[in-house]
C-alpha angles and dihedrals in degrees: 000000000000090000094054093047092050093050093050090050089051093053090047094053092044089053094051093051092047096042098081090045094051094044090054092052095044101079093065095048088041094065093046093046090048090053093050090045090053094049089047091048090050094052091041092051091051088049094046092044088054094046089049093048090048092047090050091047088054094047090049091050092048091049090049088051094049091048091049089049089049093049090047090052092045088052091050093049090047090051091048090053091047091051090049092047092049089049091052092046089051093050091047090053091049093049091047093049095048100047107149091212094060092049092051092047093051091047090048094052089045090052093046088050092050092049089047093051090046091052091048093051092049091050091047091051092048091046092051092048093053103041136023100174140066093311085059090053089049094049090046090053089050089050092049088051088051091046089051089047089050089048091049090051092047090049090050089050090049090049089051088047092048088048088054091047091049089048089055090047090050090050091047088050092050089048091052089048089051089048090050093049090049090046093050091047091050091050093052 
């Protein structure tokens, strides 16, 4: 311990003796060192500036690549949603066109029309066989009025069928709008 203390004391005395000499020689070296330091700083700043620019350019390119990839992914998702929406629309169209109720109603109306026409033909034949004079004309006029009434009834039934078909179309359109709204909310 004494040896360490003695060594530390010796170094302290030596530094105190050398310090005035070192401080006197320092200003000359300081100017040269300062000039060298400034030159080194200028070169380093240019190199660092170039490295920073290169780094920023690399970052910008990486960001652009990421944004392009994200845009491609978004385009792919949008196209997939469009394809799904188109498939749903086609399925809805197919279901609407092949509605069993609609087919049955059309077939029912066609059968009624045929039956009415058969009845009218039979009545006309019977009427023709029974009478060939003015009575025949009156009955024929009566049958024409009945035919007109039947045609009016058929027209009313067809209008009702058209109204139902239009209602189905309106429901389909509302479903499509709802589907579009859901699809848009999913995309957002």
